[in-house]
PDB file of N, CA, C and O in Angstrom:
ATOM      1  N   UNK A   1      29.688 -58.843  64.034  1.00  0.00           N
ATOM      2  CA  UNK A   1      30.557 -57.788  64.445  1.00  0.00           C
ATOM      3  C   UNK A   1      29.787 -56.630  65.037  1.00  0.00           C
ATOM      4  O   UNK A   1      30.254 -55.992  65.981  1.00  0.00           O
ATOM      5  N   UNK A   2      28.637 -56.355  64.507  1.00  0.00           N
ATOM      6  CA  UNK A   2      27.858 -55.285  65.001  1.00  0.00           C
ATOM      7  C   UNK A   2      27.468 -55.503  66.498  1.00  0.00           C
ATOM      8  O   UNK A   2      27.473 -54.599  67.335  1.00  0.00           O
ATOM      9  N   UNK A   3      27.137 -56.770  66.736  1.00  0.00           N
ATOM     10  CA  UNK A   3      26.795 -56.980  68.231  1.00  0.00           C
ATOM     11  C   UNK A   3      27.964 -56.988  69.018  1.00  0.00           C
ATOM     12  O   UNK A   3      27.804 -56.729  70.211  1.00  0.00           O
ATOM     13  N   UNK A   4      29.185 -57.244  68.588  1.00  0.00           N
ATOM     14  CA  UNK A   4      30.370 -57.277  69.487  1.00  0.00           C
ATOM     15  C   UNK A   4      30.734 -55.784  69.735  1.00  0.00           C
ATOM     16  O   UNK A   4      31.060 -55.389  70.854  1.00  0.00           O
ATOM     17  N   UNK A   5      30.669 -55.023  68.719  1.00  0.00           N
ATOM     18  CA  UNK A   5      31.164 -53.597  68.815  1.00  0.00           C
ATOM     19  C   UNK A   5      30.123 -52.495  69.163  1.00  0.00           C
ATOM     20  O   UNK A   5      30.369 -51.435  69.737  1.00  0.00           O
ATOM     21  N   UNK A   6      28.903 -52.935  68.711  1.00  0.00           N
ATOM     22  CA  UNK A   6      27.784 -51.897  68.963  1.00  0.00           C
ATOM     23  C   UNK A   6      27.763 -50.867  67.792  1.00  0.00           C
ATOM     24  O   UNK A   6      26.904 -49.988  67.725  1.00  0.00           O
ATOM     25  N   UNK A   7      28.743 -51.022  66.888  1.00  0.00           N
ATOM     26  CA  UNK A   7      28.844 -50.037  65.754  1.00  0.00           C
ATOM     27  C   UNK A   7      28.246 -50.793  64.511  1.00  0.00           C
ATOM     28  O   UNK A   7      28.365 -52.006  64.341  1.00  0.00           O
ATOM     29  N   UNK A   8      27.610 -49.960  63.690  1.00  0.00           N
ATOM     30  CA  UNK A   8      26.912 -50.622  62.451  1.00  0.00           C
ATOM     31  C   UNK A   8      27.952 -50.249  61.295  1.00  0.00           C
ATOM     32  O   UNK A   8      28.373 -49.118  61.053  1.00  0.00           O
ATOM     33  N   UNK A   9      28.254 -51.350  60.681  1.00  0.00           N
ATOM     34  CA  UNK A   9      29.022 -51.266  59.555  1.00  0.00           C
ATOM     35  C   UNK A   9      28.236 -51.036  58.202  1.00  0.00           C
ATOM     36  O   UNK A   9      27.617 -51.954  57.665  1.00  0.00           O
ATOM     37  N   UNK A  10      28.293 -49.865  57.727  1.00  0.00           N
ATOM     38  CA  UNK A  10      27.373 -49.561  56.581  1.00  0.00           C
ATOM     39  C   UNK A  10      27.829 -50.220  55.277  1.00  0.00           C
ATOM     40  O   UNK A  10      27.075 -50.328  54.310  1.00  0.00           O
ATOM     41  N   UNK A  11      29.064 -50.646  55.290  1.00  0.00           N
ATOM     42  CA  UNK A  11      29.616 -51.416  54.011  1.00  0.00           C
ATOM     43  C   UNK A  11      28.912 -52.762  53.911  1.00  0.00           C
ATOM     44  O   UNK A  11      28.810 -53.328  52.822  1.00  0.00           O
ATOM     45  N   UNK A  12      28.429 -53.275  55.027  1.00  0.00           N
ATOM     46  CA  UNK A  12      27.647 -54.573  54.977  1.00  0.00           C
ATOM     47  C   UNK A  12      26.259 -54.479  54.650  1.00  0.00           C
ATOM     48  O   UNK A  12      25.608 -55.509  54.475  1.00  0.00           O
ATOM     49  N   UNK A  13      25.693 -53.241  54.541  1.00  0.00           N
ATOM     50  CA  UNK A  13      24.285 -53.078  54.448  1.00  0.00           C
ATOM     51  C   UNK A  13      23.850 -52.795  52.888  1.00  0.00           C
ATOM     52  O   UNK A  13      23.228 -51.809  52.491  1.00  0.00           O
ATOM     53  N   UNK A  14      24.287 -53.803  52.166  1.00  0.00           N
ATOM     54  CA  UNK A  14      23.934 -53.711  50.711  1.00  0.00           C
ATOM     55  C   UNK A  14      23.096 -54.927  50.324  1.00  0.00           C
ATOM     56  O   UNK A  14      23.263 -56.023  50.859  1.00  0.00           O
ATOM     57  N   UNK A  15      22.231 -54.705  49.417  1.00  0.00           N
ATOM     58  CA  UNK A  15      21.349 -55.878  49.025  1.00  0.00           C
ATOM     59  C   UNK A  15      22.247 -57.043  48.335  1.00  0.00           C
ATOM     60  O   UNK A  15      23.243 -56.773  47.663  1.00  0.00           O
ATOM     61  N   UNK A  16      21.802 -58.335  48.567  1.00  0.00           N
ATOM     62  CA  UNK A  16      22.553 -59.439  47.954  1.00  0.00           C
ATOM     63  C   UNK A  16      22.398 -59.342  46.479  1.00  0.00           C
ATOM     64  O   UNK A  16      21.427 -58.781  45.971  1.00  0.00           O
ATOM     65  N   UNK A  17      23.344 -59.883  45.799  1.00  0.00           N
ATOM     66  CA  UNK A  17      23.232 -59.957  44.257  1.00  0.00           C
ATOM     67  C   UNK A  17      22.122 -60.776  43.918  1.00  0.00           C
ATOM     68  O   UNK A  17      21.703 -61.645  44.683  1.00  0.00           O
ATOM     69  N   UNK A  18      21.575 -60.511  42.683  1.00  0.00           N
ATOM     70  CA  UNK A  18      20.443 -61.316  42.114  1.00  0.00           C
ATOM     71  C   UNK A  18      20.761 -62.793  42.085  1.00  0.00           C
ATOM     72  O   UNK A  18      21.920 -63.132  41.843  1.00  0.00           O
ATOM     73  N   UNK A  19      19.898 -63.630  42.294  1.00  0.00           N
ATOM     74  CA  UNK A  19      20.192 -65.131  42.251  1.00  0.00           C
ATOM     75  C   UNK A  19      20.782 -65.534  40.831  1.00  0.00           C
ATOM     76  O   UNK A  19      21.555 -66.480  40.684  1.00  0.00           O
ATOM     77  N   UNK A  20      20.356 -64.753  39.849  1.00  0.00           N
ATOM     78  CA  UNK A  20      20.768 -65.094  38.471  1.00  0.00           C
ATOM     79  C   UNK A  20      22.229 -64.967  38.287  1.00  0.00           C
ATOM     80  O   UNK A  20      22.742 -65.594  37.360  1.00  0.00           O
ATOM     81  N   UNK A  21      22.983 -64.209  39.081  1.00  0.00           N
ATOM     82  CA  UNK A  21      24.462 -63.973  38.929  1.00  0.00           C
ATOM     83  C   UNK A  21      25.114 -64.337  40.189  1.00  0.00           C
ATOM     84  O   UNK A  21      26.341 -64.249  40.202  1.00  0.00           O
ATOM     85  N   UNK A  22      24.527 -64.723  41.231  1.00  0.00           N
ATOM     86  CA  UNK A  22      25.180 -65.012  42.544  1.00  0.00           C
ATOM     87  C   UNK A  22      26.091 -66.159  42.386  1.00  0.00           C
ATOM     88  O   UNK A  22      27.048 -66.209  43.159  1.00  0.00           O
ATOM     89  N   UNK A  23      25.947 -67.060  41.534  1.00  0.00           N
ATOM     90  CA  UNK A  23      26.844 -68.272  41.321  1.00  0.00           C
ATOM     91  C   UNK A  23      28.160 -67.607  40.865  1.00  0.00           C
ATOM     92  O   UNK A  23      29.200 -68.218  41.111  1.00  0.00           O
ATOM     93  N   UNK A  24      28.222 -66.531  40.287  1.00  0.00           N
ATOM     94  CA  UNK A  24      29.561 -66.009  39.859  1.00  0.00           C
ATOM     95  C   UNK A  24      30.469 -65.663  41.094  1.00  0.00           C
ATOM     96  O   UNK A  24      31.683 -65.868  41.078  1.00  0.00           O
ATOM     97  N   UNK A  25      29.843 -65.158  42.099  1.00  0.00           N
ATOM     98  CA  UNK A  25      30.527 -64.894  43.334  1.00  0.00           C
ATOM     99  C   UNK A  25      31.201 -66.243  43.908  1.00  0.00           C
ATOM    100  O   UNK A  25      32.349 -66.263  44.352  1.00  0.00           O
ATOM    101  N   UNK A  26      30.380 -67.330  43.851  1.00  0.00           N
ATOM    102  CA  UNK A  26      30.862 -68.520  44.353  1.00  0.00           C
ATOM    103  C   UNK A  26      32.116 -69.028  43.428  1.00  0.00           C
ATOM    104  O   UNK A  26      33.149 -69.482  43.920  1.00  0.00           O
ATOM    105  N   UNK A  27      31.906 -68.902  42.146  1.00  0.00           N
ATOM    106  CA  UNK A  27      32.952 -69.328  41.152  1.00  0.00           C
ATOM    107  C   UNK A  27      34.256 -68.394  41.536  1.00  0.00           C
ATOM    108  O   UNK A  27      35.372 -68.908  41.611  1.00  0.00           O
ATOM    109  N   UNK A  28      34.072 -67.178  41.742  1.00  0.00           N
ATOM    110  CA  UNK A  28      35.162 -66.310  41.981  1.00  0.00           C
ATOM    111  C   UNK A  28      35.944 -66.735  43.197  1.00  0.00           C
ATOM    112  O   UNK A  28      37.173 -66.812  43.226  1.00  0.00           O
ATOM    113  N   UNK A  29      35.086 -67.021  44.256  1.00  0.00           N
ATOM    114  CA  UNK A  29      35.791 -67.376  45.510  1.00  0.00           C
ATOM    115  C   UNK A  29      36.527 -68.671  45.399  1.00  0.00           C
ATOM    116  O   UNK A  29      37.592 -68.798  46.003  1.00  0.00           O
ATOM    117  N   UNK A  30      36.027 -69.670  44.653  1.00  0.00           N
ATOM    118  CA  UNK A  30      36.601 -71.007  44.365  1.00  0.00           C
ATOM    119  C   UNK A  30      37.883 -70.733  43.520  1.00  0.00           C
ATOM    120  O   UNK A  30      38.931 -71.304  43.823  1.00  0.00           O
ATOM    121  N   UNK A  31      37.824 -69.928  42.539  1.00  0.00           N
ATOM    122  CA  UNK A  31      38.987 -69.694  41.654  1.00  0.00           C
ATOM    123  C   UNK A  31      40.098 -69.005  42.464  1.00  0.00           C
ATOM    124  O   UNK A  31      41.296 -69.255  42.330  1.00  0.00           O
ATOM    125  N   UNK A  32      39.566 -68.102  43.327  1.00  0.00           N
ATOM    126  CA  UNK A  32      40.670 -67.243  44.072  1.00  0.00           C
ATOM    127  C   UNK A  32      41.399 -68.069  44.924  1.00  0.00           C
ATOM    128  O   UNK A  32      42.482 -67.639  45.321  1.00  0.00           O
ATOM    129  N   UNK A  33      40.988 -69.268  45.315  1.00  0.00           N
ATOM    130  CA  UNK A  33      41.837 -70.178  46.117  1.00  0.00           C
ATOM    131  C   UNK A  33      43.189 -70.468  45.499  1.00  0.00           C
ATOM    132  O   UNK A  33      44.154 -70.768  46.202  1.00  0.00           O
ATOM    133  N   UNK A  34      43.254 -70.378  44.197  1.00  0.00           N
ATOM    134  CA  UNK A  34      44.494 -70.620  43.495  1.00  0.00           C
ATOM    135  C   UNK A  34      45.376 -69.427  43.282  1.00  0.00           C
ATOM    136  O   UNK A  34      46.428 -69.502  42.647  1.00  0.00           O
ATOM    137  N   UNK A  35      44.923 -68.315  43.831  1.00  0.00           N
ATOM    138  CA  UNK A  35      45.703 -66.943  43.652  1.00  0.00           C
ATOM    139  C   UNK A  35      47.151 -67.175  44.141  1.00  0.00           C
ATOM    140  O   UNK A  35      47.384 -67.881  45.122  1.00  0.00           O
ATOM    141  N   UNK A  36      48.058 -66.594  43.468  1.00  0.00           N
ATOM    142  CA  UNK A  36      49.456 -66.652  43.773  1.00  0.00           C
ATOM    143  C   UNK A  36      49.773 -65.353  44.685  1.00  0.00           C
ATOM    144  O   UNK A  36      49.268 -64.246  44.504  1.00  0.00           O
ATOM    145  N   UNK A  37      50.609 -65.655  45.594  1.00  0.00           N
ATOM    146  CA  UNK A  37      51.103 -64.458  46.516  1.00  0.00           C
ATOM    147  C   UNK A  37      52.612 -64.412  46.424  1.00  0.00           C
ATOM    148  O   UNK A  37      53.300 -65.431  46.485  1.00  0.00           O
ATOM    149  N   UNK A  38      53.107 -63.180  46.273  1.00  0.00           N
ATOM    150  CA  UNK A  38      54.469 -62.953  46.349  1.00  0.00           C
ATOM    151  C   UNK A  38      54.756 -61.800  47.427  1.00  0.00           C
ATOM    152  O   UNK A  38      54.529 -62.011  48.618  1.00  0.00           O
ATOM    153  N   UNK A  39      55.201 -60.721  47.025  1.00  0.00           N
ATOM    154  CA  UNK A  39      55.269 -59.647  48.022  1.00  0.00           C
ATOM    155  C   UNK A  39      53.929 -58.955  48.182  1.00  0.00           C
ATOM    156  O   UNK A  39      53.734 -58.133  49.078  1.00  0.00           O
ATOM    157  N   UNK A  40      53.021 -59.302  47.303  1.00  0.00           N
ATOM    158  CA  UNK A  40      51.738 -58.835  47.429  1.00  0.00           C
ATOM    159  C   UNK A  40      50.771 -59.768  46.703  1.00  0.00           C
ATOM    160  O   UNK A  40      51.229 -60.643  45.968  1.00  0.00           O
ATOM    161  N   UNK A  41      49.451 -59.623  46.874  1.00  0.00           N
ATOM    162  CA  UNK A  41      48.443 -60.524  46.192  1.00  0.00           C
ATOM    163  C   UNK A  41      48.619 -60.180  44.714  1.00  0.00           C
ATOM    164  O   UNK A  41      48.712 -59.048  44.240  1.00  0.00           O
ATOM    165  N   UNK A  42      48.650 -61.374  44.048  1.00  0.00           N
ATOM    166  CA  UNK A  42      48.692 -61.273  42.512  1.00  0.00           C
ATOM    167  C   UNK A  42      47.195 -61.450  41.979  1.00  0.00           C
ATOM    168  O   UNK A  42      46.293 -61.971  42.635  1.00  0.00           O
ATOM    169  N   UNK A  43      47.081 -60.972  40.782  1.00  0.00           N
ATOM    170  CA  UNK A  43      45.737 -61.238  40.072  1.00  0.00           C
ATOM    171  C   UNK A  43      45.629 -62.664  39.768  1.00  0.00           C
ATOM    172  O   UNK A  43      46.643 -63.358  39.693  1.00  0.00           O
ATOM    173  N   UNK A  44      44.418 -63.156  39.584  1.00  0.00           N
ATOM    174  CA  UNK A  44      44.211 -64.521  39.161  1.00  0.00           C
ATOM    175  C   UNK A  44      44.485 -64.490  37.688  1.00  0.00           C
ATOM    176  O   UNK A  44      44.005 -63.619  36.963  1.00  0.00           O
ATOM    177  N   UNK A  45      45.269 -65.460  37.253  1.00  0.00           N
ATOM    178  CA  UNK A  45      45.727 -65.577  35.941  1.00  0.00           C
ATOM    179  C   UNK A  45      44.655 -66.209  35.038  1.00  0.00           C
ATOM    180  O   UNK A  45      43.830 -66.992  35.508  1.00  0.00           O
ATOM    181  N   UNK A  46      44.671 -65.878  33.792  1.00  0.00           N
ATOM    182  CA  UNK A  46      43.815 -66.613  32.889  1.00  0.00           C
ATOM    183  C   UNK A  46      43.994 -68.155  32.861  1.00  0.00           C
ATOM    184  O   UNK A  46      43.044 -68.932  32.761  1.00  0.00           O
ATOM    185  N   UNK A  47      45.295 -68.532  32.959  1.00  0.00           N
ATOM    186  CA  UNK A  47      45.668 -69.878  32.964  1.00  0.00           C
ATOM    187  C   UNK A  47      45.068 -70.652  34.121  1.00  0.00           C
ATOM    188  O   UNK A  47      44.709 -71.822  33.986  1.00  0.00           O
ATOM    189  N   UNK A  48      44.958 -69.932  35.352  1.00  0.00           N
ATOM    190  CA  UNK A  48      44.269 -70.567  36.523  1.00  0.00           C
ATOM    191  C   UNK A  48      42.768 -70.744  36.227  1.00  0.00           C
ATOM    192  O   UNK A  48      42.206 -71.798  36.524  1.00  0.00           O
ATOM    193  N   UNK A  49      42.133 -69.753  35.662  1.00  0.00           N
ATOM    194  CA  UNK A  49      40.819 -69.833  35.332  1.00  0.00           C
ATOM    195  C   UNK A  49      40.537 -70.934  34.353  1.00  0.00           C
ATOM    196  O   UNK A  49      39.568 -71.682  34.479  1.00  0.00           O
ATOM    197  N   UNK A  50      41.419 -71.017  33.359  1.00  0.00           N
ATOM    198  CA  UNK A  50      41.326 -72.084  32.316  1.00  0.00           C
ATOM    199  C   UNK A  50      41.380 -73.495  32.957  1.00  0.00           C
ATOM    200  O   UNK A  50      40.628 -74.405  32.610  1.00  0.00           O
ATOM    201  N   UNK A  51      42.276 -73.599  33.867  1.00  0.00           N
ATOM    202  CA  UNK A  51      42.527 -74.883  34.618  1.00  0.00           C
ATOM    203  C   UNK A  51      41.326 -75.207  35.506  1.00  0.00           C
ATOM    204  O   UNK A  51      40.886 -76.355  35.572  1.00  0.00           O
ATOM    205  N   UNK A  52      40.792 -74.174  36.196  1.00  0.00           N
ATOM    206  CA  UNK A  52      39.638 -74.367  37.004  1.00  0.00           C
ATOM    207  C   UNK A  52      38.456 -74.870  36.077  1.00  0.00           C
ATOM    208  O   UNK A  52      37.756 -75.825  36.412  1.00  0.00           O
ATOM    209  N   UNK A  53      38.279 -74.202  34.939  1.00  0.00           N
ATOM    210  CA  UNK A  53      37.148 -74.636  33.997  1.00  0.00           C
ATOM    211  C   UNK A  53      37.424 -76.101  33.619  1.00  0.00           C
ATOM    212  O   UNK A  53      36.496 -76.903  33.722  1.00  0.00           O
ATOM    213  N   UNK A  54      38.508 -76.469  33.234  1.00  0.00           N
ATOM    214  CA  UNK A  54      38.735 -77.852  32.823  1.00  0.00           C
ATOM    215  C   UNK A  54      38.612 -78.837  33.930  1.00  0.00           C
ATOM    216  O   UNK A  54      38.069 -79.916  33.691  1.00  0.00           O
ATOM    217  N   UNK A  55      39.097 -78.550  35.202  1.00  0.00           N
ATOM    218  CA  UNK A  55      38.947 -79.534  36.234  1.00  0.00           C
ATOM    219  C   UNK A  55      37.500 -79.600  36.704  1.00  0.00           C
ATOM    220  O   UNK A  55      37.057 -80.670  37.122  1.00  0.00           O
ATOM    221  N   UNK A  56      36.780 -78.556  36.658  1.00  0.00           N
ATOM    222  CA  UNK A  56      35.411 -78.611  37.099  1.00  0.00           C
ATOM    223  C   UNK A  56      34.405 -78.897  36.004  1.00  0.00           C
ATOM    224  O   UNK A  56      33.212 -79.045  36.270  1.00  0.00           O
ATOM    225  N   UNK A  57      34.873 -78.973  34.803  1.00  0.00           N
ATOM    226  CA  UNK A  57      34.051 -79.246  33.601  1.00  0.00           C
ATOM    227  C   UNK A  57      33.066 -78.131  33.440  1.00  0.00           C
ATOM    228  O   UNK A  57      31.932 -78.355  33.016  1.00  0.00           O
ATOM    229  N   UNK A  58      33.469 -76.955  33.765  1.00  0.00           N
ATOM    230  CA  UNK A  58      32.649 -75.750  33.543  1.00  0.00           C
ATOM    231  C   UNK A  58      33.045 -74.948  32.239  1.00  0.00           C
ATOM    232  O   UNK A  58      34.187 -74.972  31.779  1.00  0.00           O
ATOM    233  N   UNK A  59      32.120 -74.317  31.750  1.00  0.00           N
ATOM    234  CA  UNK A  59      32.304 -73.411  30.608  1.00  0.00           C
ATOM    235  C   UNK A  59      31.808 -72.105  31.021  1.00  0.00           C
ATOM    236  O   UNK A  59      30.640 -71.924  31.366  1.00  0.00           O
ATOM    237  N   UNK A  60      32.796 -71.095  30.982  1.00  0.00           N
ATOM    238  CA  UNK A  60      32.439 -69.770  31.172  1.00  0.00           C
ATOM    239  C   UNK A  60      32.116 -68.965  29.912  1.00  0.00           C
ATOM    240  O   UNK A  60      32.863 -68.985  28.933  1.00  0.00           O
ATOM    241  N   UNK A  61      30.927 -68.220  29.963  1.00  0.00           N
ATOM    242  CA  UNK A  61      30.769 -67.396  28.716  1.00  0.00           C
ATOM    243  C   UNK A  61      31.796 -66.260  28.899  1.00  0.00           C
ATOM    244  O   UNK A  61      32.444 -66.111  29.935  1.00  0.00           O
ATOM    245  N   UNK A  62      31.895 -65.452  27.784  1.00  0.00           N
ATOM    246  CA  UNK A  62      32.886 -64.346  27.829  1.00  0.00           C
ATOM    247  C   UNK A  62      32.489 -63.344  28.847  1.00  0.00           C
ATOM    248  O   UNK A  62      33.368 -62.793  29.510  1.00  0.00           O
ATOM    249  N   UNK A  63      31.185 -63.052  29.031  1.00  0.00           N
ATOM    250  CA  UNK A  63      30.716 -62.027  30.002  1.00  0.00           C
ATOM    251  C   UNK A  63      30.958 -62.582  31.378  1.00  0.00           C
ATOM    252  O   UNK A  63      31.300 -61.809  32.272  1.00  0.00           O
ATOM    253  N   UNK A  64      30.810 -63.820  31.606  1.00  0.00           N
ATOM    254  CA  UNK A  64      31.148 -64.344  33.050  1.00  0.00           C
ATOM    255  C   UNK A  64      32.619 -64.265  33.337  1.00  0.00           C
ATOM    256  O   UNK A  64      32.993 -63.980  34.475  1.00  0.00           O
ATOM    257  N   UNK A  65      33.478 -64.502  32.367  1.00  0.00           N
ATOM    258  CA  UNK A  65      34.890 -64.387  32.565  1.00  0.00           C
ATOM    259  C   UNK A  65      35.213 -62.968  32.932  1.00  0.00           C
ATOM    260  O   UNK A  65      35.966 -62.724  33.874  1.00  0.00           O
ATOM    261  N   UNK A  66      34.626 -61.978  32.168  1.00  0.00           N
ATOM    262  CA  UNK A  66      34.899 -60.605  32.467  1.00  0.00           C
ATOM    263  C   UNK A  66      34.317 -60.138  33.886  1.00  0.00           C
ATOM    264  O   UNK A  66      34.893 -59.289  34.566  1.00  0.00           O
ATOM    265  N   UNK A  67      33.279 -60.684  34.225  1.00  0.00           N
ATOM    266  CA  UNK A  67      32.730 -60.442  35.631  1.00  0.00           C
ATOM    267  C   UNK A  67      33.811 -60.943  36.686  1.00  0.00           C
ATOM    268  O   UNK A  67      34.153 -60.233  37.632  1.00  0.00           O
ATOM    269  N   UNK A  68      34.290 -62.124  36.472  1.00  0.00           N
ATOM    270  CA  UNK A  68      35.213 -62.681  37.508  1.00  0.00           C
ATOM    271  C   UNK A  68      36.427 -61.930  37.460  1.00  0.00           C
ATOM    272  O   UNK A  68      36.983 -61.694  38.533  1.00  0.00           O
ATOM    273  N   UNK A  69      36.989 -61.467  36.272  1.00  0.00           N
ATOM    274  CA  UNK A  69      38.187 -60.605  36.285  1.00  0.00           C
ATOM    275  C   UNK A  69      37.950 -59.329  36.910  1.00  0.00           C
ATOM    276  O   UNK A  69      38.849 -58.865  37.611  1.00  0.00           O
ATOM    277  N   UNK A  70      36.743 -58.614  36.742  1.00  0.00           N
ATOM    278  CA  UNK A  70      36.544 -57.407  37.446  1.00  0.00           C
ATOM    279  C   UNK A  70      36.325 -57.586  38.982  1.00  0.00           C
ATOM    280  O   UNK A  70      36.658 -56.724  39.795  1.00  0.00           O
ATOM    281  N   UNK A  71      35.781 -58.686  39.291  1.00  0.00           N
ATOM    282  CA  UNK A  71      35.703 -58.990  40.788  1.00  0.00           C
ATOM    283  C   UNK A  71      37.103 -59.167  41.420  1.00  0.00           C
ATOM    284  O   UNK A  71      37.354 -58.806  42.570  1.00  0.00           O
ATOM    285  N   UNK A  72      37.982 -59.736  40.606  1.00  0.00           N
ATOM    286  CA  UNK A  72      39.403 -59.831  41.066  1.00  0.00           C
ATOM    287  C   UNK A  72      40.051 -58.526  41.127  1.00  0.00           C
ATOM    288  O   UNK A  72      40.782 -58.302  42.092  1.00  0.00           O
ATOM    289  N   UNK A  73      39.892 -57.660  40.259  1.00  0.00           N
ATOM    290  CA  UNK A  73      40.487 -56.362  40.258  1.00  0.00           C
ATOM    291  C   UNK A  73      39.983 -55.613  41.501  1.00  0.00           C
ATOM    292  O   UNK A  73      40.761 -54.973  42.208  1.00  0.00           O
ATOM    293  N   UNK A  74      38.682 -55.701  41.752  1.00  0.00           N
ATOM    294  CA  UNK A  74      38.068 -55.000  42.930  1.00  0.00           C
ATOM    295  C   UNK A  74      38.638 -55.678  44.193  1.00  0.00           C
ATOM    296  O   UNK A  74      38.933 -54.944  45.137  1.00  0.00           O
ATOM    297  N   UNK A  75      38.809 -56.918  44.293  1.00  0.00           N
ATOM    298  CA  UNK A  75      39.372 -57.605  45.409  1.00  0.00           C
ATOM    299  C   UNK A  75      40.792 -57.195  45.686  1.00  0.00           C
ATOM    300  O   UNK A  75      41.194 -57.014  46.835  1.00  0.00           O
ATOM    301  N   UNK A  76      41.600 -57.041  44.544  1.00  0.00           N
ATOM    302  CA  UNK A  76      42.927 -56.640  44.766  1.00  0.00           C
ATOM    303  C   UNK A  76      43.029 -55.095  45.193  1.00  0.00           C
ATOM    304  O   UNK A  76      43.923 -54.739  45.961  1.00  0.00           O
ATOM    305  N   UNK A  77      42.208 -54.300  44.741  1.00  0.00           N
ATOM    306  CA  UNK A  77      42.041 -52.875  45.104  1.00  0.00           C
ATOM    307  C   UNK A  77      41.800 -52.819  46.676  1.00  0.00           C
ATOM    308  O   UNK A  77      42.479 -52.143  47.450  1.00  0.00           O
ATOM    309  N   UNK A  78      40.793 -53.583  47.007  1.00  0.00           N
ATOM    310  CA  UNK A  78      40.409 -53.411  48.416  1.00  0.00           C
ATOM    311  C   UNK A  78      41.452 -54.026  49.388  1.00  0.00           C
ATOM    312  O   UNK A  78      41.673 -53.490  50.473  1.00  0.00           O
ATOM    313  N   UNK A  79      42.068 -55.114  49.005  1.00  0.00           N
ATOM    314  CA  UNK A  79      43.138 -55.617  49.845  1.00  0.00           C
ATOM    315  C   UNK A  79      44.425 -54.910  49.827  1.00  0.00           C
ATOM    316  O   UNK A  79      45.259 -55.077  50.717  1.00  0.00           O
ATOM    317  N   UNK A  80      44.601 -54.129  48.838  1.00  0.00           N
ATOM    318  CA  UNK A  80      45.932 -53.258  48.778  1.00  0.00           C
ATOM    319  C   UNK A  80      45.903 -52.095  49.650  1.00  0.00           C
ATOM    320  O   UNK A  80      46.967 -51.559  49.963  1.00  0.00           O
ATOM    321  N   UNK A  81      44.675 -51.608  50.117  1.00  0.00           N
ATOM    322  CA  UNK A  81      44.432 -50.410  50.985  1.00  0.00           C
ATOM    323  C   UNK A  81      44.741 -50.850  52.347  1.00  0.00           C
ATOM    324  O   UNK A  81      44.631 -50.066  53.289  1.00  0.00           O
TER     325      UNK A  81
END
């Protein structure tokens, strides 16, 4: 985008997450594919996360679940603006 416009997007100039937690972004993106849409984007439901865990045979620790839910809230905030 910077090459096309010549403008630097400062929002994209952040360090990548640590490799130890980067997998949570991948999990979030995968779970977000099941997001329900109505008049607006809806939050990812716990039932959708539970189904994803069952289908992928993954177990999320409580803190991992909390991170995914916080990422979802941030995603909803950004996409509401």
